[in-house]
N, C-alpha and C positions, 0 to 999 in steps of 0.2 A: 579787930575782928580776926578770927582764925581763918586761914585760907579755905579750909573745907566748908566754911559757912558762907562763902561768897556766892552770889547769885547774879545771873545776867541783869544788867541795869545798874548794879552797884557802881558808885563813883569813887575814884581815888585821886588825890592831888599830891603832887611832889614838888617841893621847893628846889629849884636849881639856880644857884647863884642869885641873880636879880629878877627871876620870873618864876611863875608857877605853871606847871604842866598838869593838865587834867586828863585823866584816863577813865574810860568806861569799860566795865567787864562785859565782854561779848559772849564768851563761852567759858565753861570750866568742865573738865572731865578728869576722872580719876584714872591714873596709869600706875597700877600696882599700889604702892604706899604713897606715891607722890601725886600731885595735881598739876595738870597743865591748864594755865589760865591764858585766854586770849583777850587782849586789851585793844581799844581803839582810842586814838588821840588825834590831834590836829596833824600829826606827822604820819598817820596811817595805822595799820594793824601791826601788832607784835604779840608774841607769846613768851611765857616764862614757865619754868617748872619750879614747884615749891614742895616742901614737906607739908603734910596735911596739918600739922600742929604749929606751923609758922604763923606769925601775926603780921597783919598789914593794916594801915590806917585807911578805913573805908567808911563811906556814908551811904545810907539807904534813903 
């Protein structure tokens, strides 16, 4: 899924060594040509900036 298509509530999983980390999209806002995405996981909140045409594995 393209970053610009993400919506709050979308879920993302990432495999790290021997365990899977689940993230939920909390917010997404456009900043110029980039997008700032805020995620929540068991470790807390975090945000990242992406190009709008970047891809990420997400499920709705």
